[in-house]
PDB file of N, CA, C and O in Angstrom, chain B, residues numbered from 101:
ATOM      1  N   MET B 101     -12.015  13.007  13.980  1.00  0.00           N
ATOM      2  CA  MET B 101     -12.827  12.665  15.155  1.00  0.00           C
ATOM      3  C   MET B 101     -12.226  13.090  16.415  1.00  0.00           C
ATOM      4  O   MET B 101     -11.005  13.199  16.524  1.00  0.00           O
ATOM      5  N   ALA B 102     -13.044  13.338  17.382  1.00  0.00           N
ATOM      6  CA  ALA B 102     -12.563  13.841  18.691  1.00  0.00           C
ATOM      7  C   ALA B 102     -11.903  12.708  19.465  1.00  0.00           C
ATOM      8  O   ALA B 102     -12.381  11.581  19.340  1.00  0.00           O
ATOM      9  N   PRO B 103     -10.836  12.906  20.264  1.00  0.00           N
ATOM     10  CA  PRO B 103     -10.154  11.903  20.957  1.00  0.00           C
ATOM     11  C   PRO B 103     -11.013  11.027  21.828  1.00  0.00           C
ATOM     12  O   PRO B 103     -10.746   9.839  22.007  1.00  0.00           O
ATOM     13  N   GLU B 104     -12.104  11.664  22.396  1.00  0.00           N
ATOM     14  CA  GLU B 104     -12.910  10.800  23.271  1.00  0.00           C
ATOM     15  C   GLU B 104     -13.697   9.788  22.498  1.00  0.00           C
ATOM     16  O   GLU B 104     -14.134   8.806  23.098  1.00  0.00           O
ATOM     17  N   VAL B 105     -13.920   9.946  21.191  1.00  0.00           N
ATOM     18  CA  VAL B 105     -14.519   8.856  20.460  1.00  0.00           C
ATOM     19  C   VAL B 105     -13.733   7.583  20.360  1.00  0.00           C
ATOM     20  O   VAL B 105     -14.265   6.473  20.352  1.00  0.00           O
ATOM     21  N   PHE B 106     -12.388   7.805  20.280  1.00  0.00           N
ATOM     22  CA  PHE B 106     -11.492   6.612  20.231  1.00  0.00           C
ATOM     23  C   PHE B 106     -11.436   5.939  21.597  1.00  0.00           C
ATOM     24  O   PHE B 106     -11.373   4.712  21.667  1.00  0.00           O
ATOM     25  N   SER B 107     -11.458   6.695  22.667  1.00  0.00           N
ATOM     26  CA  SER B 107     -11.420   6.109  23.955  1.00  0.00           C
ATOM     27  C   SER B 107     -12.752   5.455  24.303  1.00  0.00           C
ATOM     28  O   SER B 107     -12.750   4.419  24.967  1.00  0.00           O
ATOM     29  N   THR B 108     -13.854   5.993  23.900  1.00  0.00           N
ATOM     30  CA  THR B 108     -15.153   5.340  24.094  1.00  0.00           C
ATOM     31  C   THR B 108     -15.207   4.014  23.326  1.00  0.00           C
ATOM     32  O   THR B 108     -15.668   2.991  23.833  1.00  0.00           O
ATOM     33  N   PHE B 109     -14.714   4.076  22.080  1.00  0.00           N
ATOM     34  CA  PHE B 109     -14.713   2.831  21.273  1.00  0.00           C
ATOM     35  C   PHE B 109     -13.878   1.803  21.978  1.00  0.00           C
ATOM     36  O   PHE B 109     -14.345   0.680  22.167  1.00  0.00           O
ATOM     37  N   ALA B 110     -12.641   2.126  22.387  1.00  0.00           N
ATOM     38  CA  ALA B 110     -11.739   1.138  22.998  1.00  0.00           C
ATOM     39  C   ALA B 110     -12.346   0.571  24.239  1.00  0.00           C
ATOM     40  O   ALA B 110     -12.215  -0.631  24.474  1.00  0.00           O
ATOM     41  N   ALA B 111     -13.001   1.355  25.046  1.00  0.00           N
ATOM     42  CA  ALA B 111     -13.536   0.907  26.354  1.00  0.00           C
ATOM     43  C   ALA B 111     -14.674  -0.105  26.055  1.00  0.00           C
ATOM     44  O   ALA B 111     -14.772  -1.148  26.701  1.00  0.00           O
ATOM     45  N   ALA B 112     -15.510   0.222  25.082  1.00  0.00           N
ATOM     46  CA  ALA B 112     -16.693  -0.652  24.739  1.00  0.00           C
ATOM     47  C   ALA B 112     -16.218  -1.940  24.168  1.00  0.00           C
ATOM     48  O   ALA B 112     -16.780  -2.986  24.494  1.00  0.00           O
ATOM     49  N   ILE B 113     -15.164  -1.931  23.291  1.00  0.00           N
ATOM     50  CA  ILE B 113     -14.619  -3.144  22.736  1.00  0.00           C
ATOM     51  C   ILE B 113     -13.973  -4.010  23.747  1.00  0.00           C
ATOM     52  O   ILE B 113     -14.073  -5.235  23.687  1.00  0.00           O
ATOM     53  N   ALA B 114     -13.266  -3.355  24.740  1.00  0.00           N
ATOM     54  CA  ALA B 114     -12.585  -4.063  25.782  1.00  0.00           C
ATOM     55  C   ALA B 114     -13.581  -4.850  26.631  1.00  0.00           C
ATOM     56  O   ALA B 114     -13.242  -5.922  27.134  1.00  0.00           O
ATOM     57  N   ARG B 115     -14.859  -4.316  26.808  1.00  0.00           N
ATOM     58  CA  ARG B 115     -15.899  -4.950  27.654  1.00  0.00           C
ATOM     59  C   ARG B 115     -16.651  -6.052  26.889  1.00  0.00           C
ATOM     60  O   ARG B 115     -17.321  -6.876  27.511  1.00  0.00           O
ATOM     61  N   ALA B 116     -16.550  -6.079  25.533  1.00  0.00           N
ATOM     62  CA  ALA B 116     -17.429  -6.968  24.723  1.00  0.00           C
ATOM     63  C   ALA B 116     -16.819  -8.391  24.784  1.00  0.00           C
ATOM     64  O   ALA B 116     -15.696  -8.574  24.314  1.00  0.00           O
ATOM     65  N   PRO B 117     -17.500  -9.379  25.330  1.00  0.00           N
ATOM     66  CA  PRO B 117     -16.957 -10.728  25.440  1.00  0.00           C
ATOM     67  C   PRO B 117     -16.768 -11.423  24.054  1.00  0.00           C
ATOM     68  O   PRO B 117     -15.986 -12.370  23.962  1.00  0.00           O
ATOM     69  N   GLU B 118     -17.429 -10.996  23.038  1.00  0.00           N
ATOM     70  CA  GLU B 118     -17.269 -11.514  21.764  1.00  0.00           C
ATOM     71  C   GLU B 118     -15.978 -11.256  21.092  1.00  0.00           C
ATOM     72  O   GLU B 118     -15.526 -12.020  20.240  1.00  0.00           O
ATOM     73  N   VAL B 119     -15.362 -10.130  21.497  1.00  0.00           N
ATOM     74  CA  VAL B 119     -14.174  -9.642  20.824  1.00  0.00           C
ATOM     75  C   VAL B 119     -12.908 -10.414  21.348  1.00  0.00           C
ATOM     76  O   VAL B 119     -12.605 -10.427  22.541  1.00  0.00           O
ATOM     77  N   LEU B 120     -12.219 -11.031  20.406  1.00  0.00           N
ATOM     78  CA  LEU B 120     -10.976 -11.749  20.683  1.00  0.00           C
ATOM     79  C   LEU B 120      -9.790 -10.843  20.557  1.00  0.00           C
ATOM     80  O   LEU B 120      -8.862 -10.934  21.360  1.00  0.00           O
ATOM     81  N   GLU B 121      -9.785  -9.963  19.568  1.00  0.00           N
ATOM     82  CA  GLU B 121      -8.671  -8.991  19.290  1.00  0.00           C
ATOM     83  C   GLU B 121      -9.226  -7.768  18.702  1.00  0.00           C
ATOM     84  O   GLU B 121     -10.255  -7.805  18.027  1.00  0.00           O
ATOM     85  N   CYS B 122      -8.577  -6.684  18.934  1.00  0.00           N
ATOM     86  CA  CYS B 122      -8.847  -5.404  18.318  1.00  0.00           C
ATOM     87  C   CYS B 122      -7.588  -4.634  18.130  1.00  0.00           C
ATOM     88  O   CYS B 122      -6.819  -4.460  19.075  1.00  0.00           O
ATOM     89  N   HIS B 123      -7.340  -4.141  16.873  1.00  0.00           N
ATOM     90  CA  HIS B 123      -6.148  -3.472  16.517  1.00  0.00           C
ATOM     91  C   HIS B 123      -6.431  -2.206  15.804  1.00  0.00           C
ATOM     92  O   HIS B 123      -7.190  -2.231  14.835  1.00  0.00           O
ATOM     93  N   MET B 124      -5.856  -1.035  16.224  1.00  0.00           N
ATOM     94  CA  MET B 124      -6.021   0.206  15.525  1.00  0.00           C
ATOM     95  C   MET B 124      -4.958   0.069  14.384  1.00  0.00           C
ATOM     96  O   MET B 124      -3.790  -0.251  14.606  1.00  0.00           O
ATOM     97  N   ILE B 125      -5.468   0.339  13.145  1.00  0.00           N
ATOM     98  CA  ILE B 125      -4.632   0.071  11.978  1.00  0.00           C
ATOM     99  C   ILE B 125      -4.620   1.282  11.089  1.00  0.00           C
ATOM    100  O   ILE B 125      -5.456   2.168  11.261  1.00  0.00           O
ATOM    101  N   ALA B 126      -3.692   1.363  10.129  1.00  0.00           N
ATOM    102  CA  ALA B 126      -3.554   2.342   9.089  1.00  0.00           C
ATOM    103  C   ALA B 126      -4.188   1.772   7.878  1.00  0.00           C
ATOM    104  O   ALA B 126      -4.132   0.563   7.652  1.00  0.00           O
ATOM    105  N   GLY B 127      -4.838   2.676   7.031  1.00  0.00           N
ATOM    106  CA  GLY B 127      -5.456   2.264   5.795  1.00  0.00           C
ATOM    107  C   GLY B 127      -6.829   2.748   5.682  1.00  0.00           C
ATOM    108  O   GLY B 127      -7.135   3.839   6.165  1.00  0.00           O
ATOM    109  N   GLY B 128      -7.684   2.006   5.071  1.00  0.00           N
ATOM    110  CA  GLY B 128      -9.013   2.381   4.635  1.00  0.00           C
ATOM    111  C   GLY B 128      -9.981   2.496   5.857  1.00  0.00           C
ATOM    112  O   GLY B 128     -11.045   3.105   5.741  1.00  0.00           O
ATOM    113  N   PHE B 129      -9.607   1.914   7.015  1.00  0.00           N
ATOM    114  CA  PHE B 129     -10.544   2.034   8.203  1.00  0.00           C
ATOM    115  C   PHE B 129      -9.673   2.053   9.440  1.00  0.00           C
ATOM    116  O   PHE B 129      -8.469   1.808   9.357  1.00  0.00           O
ATOM    117  N   ASP B 130     -10.241   2.328  10.538  1.00  0.00           N
ATOM    118  CA  ASP B 130      -9.446   2.661  11.800  1.00  0.00           C
ATOM    119  C   ASP B 130      -9.169   1.451  12.628  1.00  0.00           C
ATOM    120  O   ASP B 130      -8.089   1.378  13.214  1.00  0.00           O
ATOM    121  N   TYR B 131     -10.025   0.524  12.725  1.00  0.00           N
ATOM    122  CA  TYR B 131      -9.879  -0.688  13.583  1.00  0.00           C
ATOM    123  C   TYR B 131     -10.112  -1.988  12.850  1.00  0.00           C
ATOM    124  O   TYR B 131     -10.950  -2.060  11.951  1.00  0.00           O
ATOM    125  N   LEU B 132      -9.392  -2.989  13.219  1.00  0.00           N
ATOM    126  CA  LEU B 132      -9.665  -4.357  12.849  1.00  0.00           C
ATOM    127  C   LEU B 132     -10.095  -5.115  14.115  1.00  0.00           C
ATOM    128  O   LEU B 132      -9.338  -5.275  15.073  1.00  0.00           O
ATOM    129  N   VAL B 133     -11.368  -5.577  14.058  1.00  0.00           N
ATOM    130  CA  VAL B 133     -11.915  -6.261  15.233  1.00  0.00           C
ATOM    131  C   VAL B 133     -12.105  -7.760  14.877  1.00  0.00           C
ATOM    132  O   VAL B 133     -12.754  -8.062  13.875  1.00  0.00           O
ATOM    133  N   LYS B 134     -11.555  -8.697  15.672  1.00  0.00           N
ATOM    134  CA  LYS B 134     -11.812 -10.115  15.511  1.00  0.00           C
ATOM    135  C   LYS B 134     -12.682 -10.565  16.598  1.00  0.00           C
ATOM    136  O   LYS B 134     -12.351 -10.552  17.783  1.00  0.00           O
ATOM    137  N   ALA B 135     -13.818 -10.967  16.141  1.00  0.00           N
ATOM    138  CA  ALA B 135     -14.892 -11.464  17.146  1.00  0.00           C
ATOM    139  C   ALA B 135     -15.353 -12.878  16.814  1.00  0.00           C
ATOM    140  O   ALA B 135     -15.349 -13.316  15.664  1.00  0.00           O
ATOM    141  N   ARG B 136     -15.753 -13.575  17.889  1.00  0.00           N
ATOM    142  CA  ARG B 136     -16.297 -14.891  17.662  1.00  0.00           C
ATOM    143  C   ARG B 136     -17.687 -14.904  18.288  1.00  0.00           C
ATOM    144  O   ARG B 136     -17.875 -14.512  19.440  1.00  0.00           O
ATOM    145  N   VAL B 137     -18.671 -15.372  17.487  1.00  0.00           N
ATOM    146  CA  VAL B 137     -20.051 -15.466  17.891  1.00  0.00           C
ATOM    147  C   VAL B 137     -20.621 -16.872  17.519  1.00  0.00           C
ATOM    148  O   VAL B 137     -20.065 -17.532  16.641  1.00  0.00           O
ATOM    149  N   GLY B 138     -21.670 -17.317  18.146  1.00  0.00           N
ATOM    150  CA  GLY B 138     -22.184 -18.586  17.911  1.00  0.00           C
ATOM    151  C   GLY B 138     -22.955 -18.845  16.622  1.00  0.00           C
ATOM    152  O   GLY B 138     -23.010 -19.963  16.109  1.00  0.00           O
ATOM    153  N   ASP B 139     -23.580 -17.706  16.094  1.00  0.00           N
ATOM    154  CA  ASP B 139     -24.313 -17.865  14.851  1.00  0.00           C
ATOM    155  C   ASP B 139     -24.551 -16.474  14.315  1.00  0.00           C
ATOM    156  O   ASP B 139     -24.101 -15.490  14.903  1.00  0.00           O
ATOM    157  N   MET B 140     -25.264 -16.383  13.190  1.00  0.00           N
ATOM    158  CA  MET B 140     -25.517 -15.159  12.502  1.00  0.00           C
ATOM    159  C   MET B 140     -26.420 -14.252  13.373  1.00  0.00           C
ATOM    160  O   MET B 140     -26.206 -13.040  13.404  1.00  0.00           O
ATOM    161  N   ASP B 141     -27.397 -14.798  14.060  1.00  0.00           N
ATOM    162  CA  ASP B 141     -28.228 -14.000  14.959  1.00  0.00           C
ATOM    163  C   ASP B 141     -27.398 -13.290  15.986  1.00  0.00           C
ATOM    164  O   ASP B 141     -27.571 -12.098  16.236  1.00  0.00           O
ATOM    165  N   ALA B 142     -26.496 -14.030  16.578  1.00  0.00           N
ATOM    166  CA  ALA B 142     -25.579 -13.436  17.604  1.00  0.00           C
ATOM    167  C   ALA B 142     -24.700 -12.372  16.995  1.00  0.00           C
ATOM    168  O   ALA B 142     -24.403 -11.372  17.650  1.00  0.00           O
ATOM    169  N   TYR B 143     -24.274 -12.560  15.751  1.00  0.00           N
ATOM    170  CA  TYR B 143     -23.468 -11.568  15.056  1.00  0.00           C
ATOM    171  C   TYR B 143     -24.292 -10.287  14.781  1.00  0.00           C
ATOM    172  O   TYR B 143     -23.788  -9.179  14.962  1.00  0.00           O
ATOM    173  N   ARG B 144     -25.488 -10.436  14.370  1.00  0.00           N
ATOM    174  CA  ARG B 144     -26.344  -9.366  14.034  1.00  0.00           C
ATOM    175  C   ARG B 144     -26.583  -8.567  15.387  1.00  0.00           C
ATOM    176  O   ARG B 144     -26.562  -7.337  15.358  1.00  0.00           O
ATOM    177  N   THR B 145     -26.786  -9.181  16.446  1.00  0.00           N
ATOM    178  CA  THR B 145     -27.006  -8.538  17.766  1.00  0.00           C
ATOM    179  C   THR B 145     -25.694  -7.788  18.155  1.00  0.00           C
ATOM    180  O   THR B 145     -25.756  -6.630  18.567  1.00  0.00           O
ATOM    181  N   PHE B 146     -24.547  -8.424  18.029  1.00  0.00           N
ATOM    182  CA  PHE B 146     -23.273  -7.777  18.333  1.00  0.00           C
ATOM    183  C   PHE B 146     -23.083  -6.540  17.469  1.00  0.00           C
ATOM    184  O   PHE B 146     -22.671  -5.479  17.937  1.00  0.00           O
ATOM    185  N   LEU B 147     -23.393  -6.714  16.219  1.00  0.00           N
ATOM    186  CA  LEU B 147     -23.255  -5.550  15.211  1.00  0.00           C
ATOM    187  C   LEU B 147     -24.123  -4.417  15.580  1.00  0.00           C
ATOM    188  O   LEU B 147     -23.658  -3.277  15.624  1.00  0.00           O
ATOM    189  N   SER B 148     -25.372  -4.669  15.852  1.00  0.00           N
ATOM    190  CA  SER B 148     -26.282  -3.583  16.134  1.00  0.00           C
ATOM    191  C   SER B 148     -26.161  -3.014  17.539  1.00  0.00           C
ATOM    192  O   SER B 148     -26.183  -1.798  17.730  1.00  0.00           O
ATOM    193  N   ASP B 149     -26.030  -3.919  18.544  1.00  0.00           N
ATOM    194  CA  ASP B 149     -26.104  -3.465  19.958  1.00  0.00           C
ATOM    195  C   ASP B 149     -24.750  -2.977  20.411  1.00  0.00           C
ATOM    196  O   ASP B 149     -24.694  -2.198  21.362  1.00  0.00           O
ATOM    197  N   VAL B 150     -23.663  -3.379  19.803  1.00  0.00           N
ATOM    198  CA  VAL B 150     -22.306  -2.995  20.291  1.00  0.00           C
ATOM    199  C   VAL B 150     -21.674  -2.070  19.292  1.00  0.00           C
ATOM    200  O   VAL B 150     -21.501  -0.887  19.586  1.00  0.00           O
ATOM    201  N   LEU B 151     -21.307  -2.572  18.079  1.00  0.00           N
ATOM    202  CA  LEU B 151     -20.483  -1.778  17.194  1.00  0.00           C
ATOM    203  C   LEU B 151     -21.192  -0.554  16.653  1.00  0.00           C
ATOM    204  O   LEU B 151     -20.670   0.556  16.753  1.00  0.00           O
ATOM    205  N   MET B 152     -22.439  -0.746  16.048  1.00  0.00           N
ATOM    206  CA  MET B 152     -23.057   0.332  15.393  1.00  0.00           C
ATOM    207  C   MET B 152     -23.665   1.330  16.433  1.00  0.00           C
ATOM    208  O   MET B 152     -24.066   2.436  16.069  1.00  0.00           O
ATOM    209  N   ALA B 153     -23.723   0.931  17.687  1.00  0.00           N
ATOM    210  CA  ALA B 153     -24.278   1.822  18.743  1.00  0.00           C
ATOM    211  C   ALA B 153     -23.168   2.779  19.188  1.00  0.00           C
ATOM    212  O   ALA B 153     -23.496   3.713  19.920  1.00  0.00           O
ATOM    213  N   LEU B 154     -21.922   2.647  18.832  1.00  0.00           N
ATOM    214  CA  LEU B 154     -20.799   3.444  19.278  1.00  0.00           C
ATOM    215  C   LEU B 154     -20.717   4.668  18.430  1.00  0.00           C
ATOM    216  O   LEU B 154     -20.942   4.605  17.221  1.00  0.00           O
ATOM    217  N   PRO B 155     -20.381   5.856  19.073  1.00  0.00           N
ATOM    218  CA  PRO B 155     -20.260   7.076  18.349  1.00  0.00           C
ATOM    219  C   PRO B 155     -19.029   6.970  17.450  1.00  0.00           C
ATOM    220  O   PRO B 155     -17.997   6.426  17.844  1.00  0.00           O
ATOM    221  N   GLY B 156     -19.158   7.497  16.247  1.00  0.00           N
ATOM    222  CA  GLY B 156     -18.027   7.482  15.298  1.00  0.00           C
ATOM    223  C   GLY B 156     -18.039   6.302  14.366  1.00  0.00           C
ATOM    224  O   GLY B 156     -17.336   6.325  13.356  1.00  0.00           O
ATOM    225  N   VAL B 157     -18.806   5.270  14.654  1.00  0.00           N
ATOM    226  CA  VAL B 157     -18.854   4.132  13.757  1.00  0.00           C
ATOM    227  C   VAL B 157     -19.913   4.438  12.706  1.00  0.00           C
ATOM    228  O   VAL B 157     -21.095   4.613  13.003  1.00  0.00           O
ATOM    229  N   ARG B 158     -19.450   4.492  11.495  1.00  0.00           N
ATOM    230  CA  ARG B 158     -20.297   4.819  10.375  1.00  0.00           C
ATOM    231  C   ARG B 158     -20.569   3.639   9.505  1.00  0.00           C
ATOM    232  O   ARG B 158     -21.649   3.553   8.921  1.00  0.00           O
ATOM    233  N   GLU B 159     -19.652   2.729   9.388  1.00  0.00           N
ATOM    234  CA  GLU B 159     -19.816   1.518   8.623  1.00  0.00           C
ATOM    235  C   GLU B 159     -18.920   0.426   9.095  1.00  0.00           C
ATOM    236  O   GLU B 159     -17.912   0.650   9.766  1.00  0.00           O
ATOM    237  N   THR B 160     -19.311  -0.770   8.727  1.00  0.00           N
ATOM    238  CA  THR B 160     -18.484  -1.977   9.082  1.00  0.00           C
ATOM    239  C   THR B 160     -18.299  -2.801   7.823  1.00  0.00           C
ATOM    240  O   THR B 160     -19.021  -2.653   6.837  1.00  0.00           O
ATOM    241  N   HIS B 161     -17.284  -3.692   7.893  1.00  0.00           N
ATOM    242  CA  HIS B 161     -17.125  -4.628   6.824  1.00  0.00           C
ATOM    243  C   HIS B 161     -16.921  -6.042   7.521  1.00  0.00           C
ATOM    244  O   HIS B 161     -16.125  -6.172   8.451  1.00  0.00           O
ATOM    245  N   THR B 162     -17.602  -6.988   7.075  1.00  0.00           N
ATOM    246  CA  THR B 162     -17.530  -8.322   7.690  1.00  0.00           C
ATOM    247  C   THR B 162     -16.866  -9.327   6.763  1.00  0.00           C
ATOM    248  O   THR B 162     -17.215  -9.393   5.585  1.00  0.00           O
ATOM    249  N   TYR B 163     -15.942 -10.091   7.249  1.00  0.00           N
ATOM    250  CA  TYR B 163     -15.219 -11.086   6.510  1.00  0.00           C
ATOM    251  C   TYR B 163     -15.274 -12.424   7.359  1.00  0.00           C
ATOM    252  O   TYR B 163     -14.419 -12.685   8.206  1.00  0.00           O
ATOM    253  N   PRO B 164     -16.285 -13.204   7.083  1.00  0.00           N
ATOM    254  CA  PRO B 164     -16.394 -14.515   7.860  1.00  0.00           C
ATOM    255  C   PRO B 164     -15.264 -15.434   7.487  1.00  0.00           C
ATOM    256  O   PRO B 164     -14.851 -15.516   6.330  1.00  0.00           O
ATOM    257  N   VAL B 165     -14.768 -16.134   8.507  1.00  0.00           N
ATOM    258  CA  VAL B 165     -13.663 -17.139   8.277  1.00  0.00           C
ATOM    259  C   VAL B 165     -14.325 -18.350   7.744  1.00  0.00           C
ATOM    260  O   VAL B 165     -15.294 -18.856   8.311  1.00  0.00           O
ATOM    261  N   MET B 166     -13.768 -18.848   6.576  1.00  0.00           N
ATOM    262  CA  MET B 166     -14.249 -20.108   6.004  1.00  0.00           C
ATOM    263  C   MET B 166     -13.359 -21.242   6.381  1.00  0.00           C
ATOM    264  O   MET B 166     -13.838 -22.364   6.544  1.00  0.00           O
ATOM    265  N   GLU B 167     -12.086 -21.003   6.527  1.00  0.00           N
ATOM    266  CA  GLU B 167     -11.095 -22.029   6.870  1.00  0.00           C
ATOM    267  C   GLU B 167      -9.938 -21.370   7.595  1.00  0.00           C
ATOM    268  O   GLU B 167      -9.483 -20.311   7.162  1.00  0.00           O
ATOM    269  N   GLU B 168      -9.451 -21.943   8.665  1.00  0.00           N
ATOM    270  CA  GLU B 168      -8.274 -21.516   9.361  1.00  0.00           C
ATOM    271  C   GLU B 168      -7.088 -22.221   8.726  1.00  0.00           C
ATOM    272  O   GLU B 168      -7.003 -23.448   8.777  1.00  0.00           O
ATOM    273  N   VAL B 169      -6.150 -21.456   8.115  1.00  0.00           N
ATOM    274  CA  VAL B 169      -5.034 -22.049   7.465  1.00  0.00           C
ATOM    275  C   VAL B 169      -3.897 -22.048   8.457  1.00  0.00           C
ATOM    276  O   VAL B 169      -3.170 -23.041   8.500  1.00  0.00           O
ATOM    277  N   LYS B 170      -3.678 -21.026   9.256  1.00  0.00           N
ATOM    278  CA  LYS B 170      -2.623 -20.993  10.191  1.00  0.00           C
ATOM    279  C   LYS B 170      -2.975 -20.047  11.340  1.00  0.00           C
ATOM    280  O   LYS B 170      -3.426 -18.922  11.128  1.00  0.00           O
ATOM    281  N   ASN B 171      -2.759 -20.534  12.554  1.00  0.00           N
ATOM    282  CA  ASN B 171      -3.048 -19.746  13.768  1.00  0.00           C
ATOM    283  C   ASN B 171      -1.981 -19.967  14.776  1.00  0.00           C
ATOM    284  O   ASN B 171      -1.982 -20.987  15.464  1.00  0.00           O
ATOM    285  N   THR B 172      -1.094 -19.073  14.886  1.00  0.00           N
ATOM    286  CA  THR B 172       0.000 -19.217  15.851  1.00  0.00           C
ATOM    287  C   THR B 172       0.375 -17.844  16.539  1.00  0.00           C
ATOM    288  O   THR B 172       0.138 -16.785  15.958  1.00  0.00           O
ATOM    289  N   VAL B 173       0.893 -17.876  17.639  1.00  0.00           N
ATOM    290  CA  VAL B 173       1.423 -16.689  18.320  1.00  0.00           C
ATOM    291  C   VAL B 173       2.882 -16.789  18.484  1.00  0.00           C
ATOM    292  O   VAL B 173       3.521 -15.889  19.030  1.00  0.00           O
ATOM    293  N   HIS B 174       3.437 -17.888  18.014  1.00  0.00           N
ATOM    294  CA  HIS B 174       4.876 -18.112  18.126  1.00  0.00           C
ATOM    295  C   HIS B 174       5.577 -17.307  17.162  1.00  0.00           C
ATOM    296  O   HIS B 174       5.220 -17.284  15.984  1.00  0.00           O
ATOM    297  N   LEU B 175       6.634 -16.589  17.630  1.00  0.00           N
ATOM    298  CA  LEU B 175       7.404 -15.805  16.734  1.00  0.00           C
ATOM    299  C   LEU B 175       8.890 -16.249  16.912  1.00  0.00           C
ATOM    300  O   LEU B 175       9.470 -16.044  17.979  1.00  0.00           O
ATOM    301  N   PRO B 176       9.504 -16.863  15.848  1.00  0.00           N
ATOM    302  CA  PRO B 176      10.836 -17.304  16.049  1.00  0.00           C
ATOM    303  C   PRO B 176      11.786 -16.093  16.216  1.00  0.00           C
ATOM    304  O   PRO B 176      11.728 -15.163  15.411  1.00  0.00           O
ATOM    305  N   LEU B 177      12.637 -16.091  17.222  1.00  0.00           N
ATOM    306  CA  LEU B 177      13.565 -15.020  17.428  1.00  0.00           C
ATOM    307  C   LEU B 177      14.993 -15.482  17.192  1.00  0.00           C
ATOM    308  O   LEU B 177      15.927 -14.690  17.324  1.00  0.00           O
TER     309      LEU B 177
END
């Protein structure tokens, strides 16, 4: 993919209020996006109007959270 595709993606994700986190990762896909929406209708809108509208996005995988087991940003040093 052309470098501008990555910068376009990053800029759009940075503007999306639904996105809590976004990480470029190694492996089977390029980015891991953590988003929070109010319901499935809002998710479908986010998916179609934001993610799938971006150049270079060919597919997505959705993993809904069923239970939060641990959520911390504290790293013992």
